C-alpha positions as CSV (number, residue, x, y, z in Angstrom):
1,M,-8.8,-3.8,-20.3
2,L,-5.6,-4.4,-18.4
3,I,-6.2,-1.5,-16.1
4,I,-9.8,-2.8,-15.3
5,F,-8.6,-6.3,-14.7
6,S,-5.9,-5.1,-12.4
7,A,-8.3,-2.9,-10.4
8,L,-10.6,-5.9,-9.8
9,I,-7.6,-7.9,-8.7
10,G,-6.7,-5.1,-6.3
11,A,-10.2,-5.1,-4.8
12,A,-9.6,-8.9,-4.1
13,F,-6.4,-8.2,-2.6
14,G,-7.8,-5.5,-0.4
15,S,-10.4,-8.1,0.9
16,F,-7.3,-10.6,1.3
17,A,-5.4,-7.7,3.3
18,C,-8.2,-7.4,5.9
19,C,-8.4,-11.2,6.3
20,Q,-4.6,-11.5,6.9
21,A,-4.6,-8.5,9.2
22,W,-7.1,-10.4,11.4
23,R,-5.4,-13.7,11.1
24,I,-2.1,-12.0,12.3
25,R,-4.0,-10.4,15.1
26,L,-5.6,-13.5,16.4
27,K,-2.3,-15.3,16.3
28,E,-0.6,-12.7,18.3
29,E,-3.4,-12.8,20.9
30,N,-3.1,-16.6,21.0
31,K,-6.7,-16.9,19.8
32,K,-8.1,-19.6,17.6
33,D,-7.5,-19.3,13.9
34,P,-10.8,-18.9,12.1
35,G,-9.5,-21.5,9.4
36,K,-9.1,-21.3,5.6
37,R,-12.6,-20.0,5.0
38,S,-13.6,-16.5,5.7
39,V,-15.9,-16.2,8.6
40,C,-18.0,-13.6,10.7
41,L,-15.9,-12.8,13.7
42,N,-19.2,-12.1,15.7
43,C,-21.0,-15.4,15.1
44,G,-18.5,-17.7,13.3
45,E,-20.7,-18.3,10.4
46,K,-18.7,-19.3,7.3
47,L,-19.2,-16.9,4.3
48,A,-20.6,-18.1,1.0
49,W,-18.8,-17.2,-2.2
50,Y,-21.4,-14.5,-2.9
51,E,-20.6,-12.8,0.4
52,N,-17.0,-12.5,-0.6
53,I,-17.3,-10.4,-3.6
54,P,-15.2,-7.2,-3.0
55,V,-17.1,-4.1,-2.4
56,I,-20.4,-5.5,-3.9
57,S,-21.1,-8.0,-1.1
58,W,-20.5,-5.3,1.6
59,L,-22.8,-2.9,-0.1
60,L,-25.5,-5.3,-0.8
61,Q,-25.5,-6.5,2.9
62,R,-25.2,-3.0,4.1
63,G,-22.1,-3.8,6.0
64,R,-23.7,-6.5,8.2
65,C,-23.5,-10.3,8.6
66,R,-26.1,-12.1,6.9
67,K,-26.9,-14.4,9.8
68,C,-26.4,-12.4,13.1
69,G,-26.9,-8.9,11.5
70,K,-24.0,-7.3,13.3
71,K,-21.7,-4.8,11.6
72,I,-18.8,-6.2,9.6
73,G,-16.8,-2.8,9.8
74,V,-15.7,0.0,7.5
75,A,-12.1,-1.0,7.2
76,E,-13.1,-3.9,5.0
77,I,-14.8,-2.0,2.4
78,L,-12.1,0.9,2.6
79,A,-9.4,-1.7,2.1
80,E,-11.2,-3.2,-0.9
81,I,-11.8,0.3,-2.5
82,F,-8.3,1.4,-1.9
83,G,-6.9,-1.9,-3.4
84,L,-9.2,-1.2,-6.4
85,V,-8.0,2.3,-6.9
86,S,-4.4,1.7,-6.2
87,F,-3.9,-1.3,-8.4
88,G,-5.7,0.5,-11.2
89,L,-3.8,3.7,-10.9
90,I,-0.4,2.0,-10.8
91,T,-1.2,-0.1,-13.8
92,W,-2.3,3.0,-15.6
93,R,1.0,4.6,-14.9
94,F,2.8,1.7,-16.5
95,V,0.5,1.5,-19.4
96,G,0.9,5.2,-19.9
97,E,4.7,4.5,-20.4
98,V,4.2,2.4,-23.4
99,S,4.5,4.3,-26.7
100,S,1.3,5.2,-28.3
101,D,2.6,4.1,-31.7
102,I,2.6,0.6,-30.6
103,V,-0.3,-1.5,-32.1
104,G,-1.3,-5.0,-31.3
105,I,-1.5,-7.0,-28.1
106,T,1.9,-8.8,-28.7
107,E,3.7,-5.6,-29.2
108,F,2.1,-3.9,-26.3
109,L,3.0,-6.8,-23.8
110,A,6.5,-6.8,-25.0
111,A,6.9,-3.1,-24.5
112,L,5.1,-3.2,-21.1
113,N,7.2,-3.3,-18.1
114,I,5.8,-6.5,-16.8
115,P,8.5,-7.2,-14.2
116,G,8.2,-3.7,-12.7
117,L,4.5,-3.7,-12.6
118,V,4.3,-7.0,-10.8
119,A,6.9,-5.9,-8.2
120,A,5.0,-2.7,-7.6
121,L,1.7,-4.3,-7.3
122,S,3.4,-7.0,-4.9
123,V,4.6,-4.1,-2.7
124,M,1.1,-2.7,-2.6
125,V,-0.2,-6.0,-1.4
126,G,2.0,-5.7,1.7
127,M,1.3,-1.9,2.2
128,I,-2.6,-2.5,2.3
129,I,-2.0,-5.2,5.0
130,L,0.0,-2.7,7.0
131,M,-2.6,0.0,6.4
132,V,-5.3,-2.1,7.9
133,Y,-3.3,-3.5,10.7
134,D,-1.9,0.1,11.6
135,G,-5.4,1.8,11.3
136,K,-7.0,-0.8,13.6
137,W,-4.4,-1.6,16.2
138,Q,-1.6,1.2,15.7
139,E,0.9,-1.4,15.0
140,M,2.6,-3.0,12.1
141,P,3.6,-6.6,11.9
142,V,7.4,-7.1,11.4
143,G,6.9,-10.0,9.0
144,I,4.8,-7.9,6.6
145,L,7.1,-5.0,6.9
146,L,10.0,-7.2,6.0
147,Y,8.1,-8.6,2.8
148,T,7.4,-5.0,2.0
149,I,10.9,-4.0,2.1
150,I,12.2,-7.2,0.1
151,M,9.7,-6.4,-2.5
152,G,10.8,-2.7,-2.5
153,L,14.4,-4.0,-3.2
154,V,13.2,-6.3,-6.1
155,Y,11.4,-3.2,-7.7
156,C,14.5,-1.1,-7.1
157,G,16.9,-3.7,-8.6
158,I,14.6,-4.1,-11.6
159,T,14.6,-0.3,-12.2
160,I,18.4,-0.3,-11.9
161,C,18.8,-3.1,-14.4
162,Q,16.5,-1.3,-16.9
163,N,18.1,2.3,-16.4
164,G,21.7,1.1,-15.8
165,L,23.7,1.4,-12.7
166,S,25.5,4.7,-12.2
167,W,26.8,6.5,-9.3
168,E,24.4,9.3,-9.9
169,N,21.3,6.9,-9.7
170,L,22.8,5.0,-6.7
171,L,23.3,8.3,-4.8
172,Q,19.8,9.3,-5.6
173,I,18.2,6.1,-4.2
174,L,20.5,6.3,-0.9
175,I,19.5,10.1,-0.4
176,C,15.8,9.1,-1.0
177,V,15.8,6.3,1.7
178,G,18.0,8.3,3.9
179,L,15.6,11.2,4.1
180,L,12.6,9.0,4.5
181,A,13.8,6.1,6.8
182,G,16.4,8.2,8.4
183,I,14.1,11.2,9.5
184,Y,11.4,8.6,10.9
185,Y,13.9,6.6,12.6
186,L,15.4,9.5,14.4
187,L,11.8,10.7,15.4
188,Y,11.1,7.2,16.6
189,F,14.5,6.8,18.5
190,L,14.7,10.4,20.0
191,S,10.8,10.5,21.0
192,K,11.0,6.8,22.4
193,E,8.1,5.9,20.1
194,K,6.0,8.8,21.3
195,L,5.9,10.6,17.9
196,V,6.0,7.8,15.6
197,G,6.1,3.9,15.9
198,G,8.9,1.6,15.0
199,G,7.0,0.3,11.8
200,D,6.9,3.8,10.3
201,W,10.6,4.1,9.5
202,M,10.6,0.5,8.3
203,L,7.8,1.2,6.0
204,C,9.4,4.5,4.8
205,L,12.6,2.3,3.9
206,A,10.4,0.4,1.3
207,I,8.9,3.6,0.1
208,G,12.3,5.1,-0.4
209,L,13.4,2.1,-2.4
210,M,10.3,2.5,-4.6
211,L,10.5,6.2,-5.3
212,G,14.4,6.5,-5.6
213,K,14.7,10.1,-6.1
214,W,15.3,12.7,-3.1
215,Q,12.7,15.2,-4.8
216,L,10.0,12.6,-4.3
217,A,11.0,12.0,-1.0
218,L,10.4,15.4,0.2
219,I,7.1,15.6,-1.5
220,E,6.2,12.2,0.1
221,L,7.1,13.7,3.6
222,F,5.0,16.7,3.0
223,L,1.8,15.1,1.5
224,A,1.9,12.1,4.3
225,N,2.1,14.7,7.1
226,F,-0.3,17.2,5.5
227,L,-3.0,14.5,5.2
228,G,-2.4,13.3,8.6
229,A,-2.7,16.7,10.1
230,I,-5.9,17.4,8.2
231,V,-7.6,14.1,9.2
232,M,-6.5,14.5,13.0
233,L,-7.7,18.0,13.1
234,G,-11.1,16.9,11.5
235,L,-11.4,13.9,14.0
236,K,-10.0,16.1,16.8
237,K,-7.4,13.6,17.8
238,K,-3.9,14.3,19.2
239,K,-2.4,11.0,17.8
240,A,-3.5,8.5,15.2
241,A,-1.9,5.8,13.2
242,F,0.4,7.3,10.6
243,G,1.0,4.3,8.3
244,P,-2.1,4.7,6.2
245,F,-1.0,8.4,5.3
246,L,2.4,7.2,4.3
247,V,0.9,4.6,1.9
248,I,-1.8,7.0,0.5
249,A,1.0,9.5,-0.2
250,F,3.0,6.9,-1.8
251,V,0.5,6.0,-4.2
252,V,0.0,9.5,-5.3
253,V,3.7,10.3,-5.7
254,F,4.5,7.0,-7.3
255,V,1.6,7.2,-9.9
256,F,2.3,10.7,-10.8
257,E,6.2,10.5,-10.6
258,N,6.8,11.4,-14.2
259,A,4.5,14.4,-14.1
260,I,6.1,15.6,-10.9
261,M,9.6,15.4,-12.2
262,R,8.5,17.2,-15.3
263,Y,7.0,20.0,-13.4
264,L,10.1,20.3,-11.0
265,S,12.3,20.3,-14.2
266,F,10.8,23.8,-15.0
């Protein structure tokens, strides 16, 4: 029930991420803010509550505005689906870490790493906004990047408090952050933003704080670039926004971290 509830919340945050991305963009372009209520960006019609149900409303209206009939956009439903899937998977990971011997809701909640789960999901909210913004405009808002990094630090701090601070753990985190953020900063600096954007290395900083192991950093690098290469070859593009691939790879590596580390231990 917790996984299902979390997935539904994730879909809502996917919708919220699209809304926030557009608000940030309109503010940067010095255009009028649509207000607190969600509106159609084509005709300005305020959306009713039944038009704001994540995934379902988009499908029922076939991706078009009820009033003017113009397309809403594919990014909206993709963000909602990704929010649903990522929140569900991350919660599944944390639920899976609770011993199967525990019986009863009270004991289960006491054993569940609630601070870590809340911090991880909070990071995902920022990452989904960055995915949408980068996918649409090939940029990442600095404010959202800073929020994501701060929440990554919070998650890292919670993990250290739970596992204990040791030089080995600290060194692992530093190497992980150095591999991810360091490599992308060098690419950004040396290529003068031709290969990767300035937001990519900052996003990698947050990802490095979340993963905390150099082995996972290498898998993150491989998977993100592999996905990016496949998509760009399929779309026949020489360059595309890289942030979404970093986030998708992060979700996969973070969710299956324990299985990956067990496999590498062999």
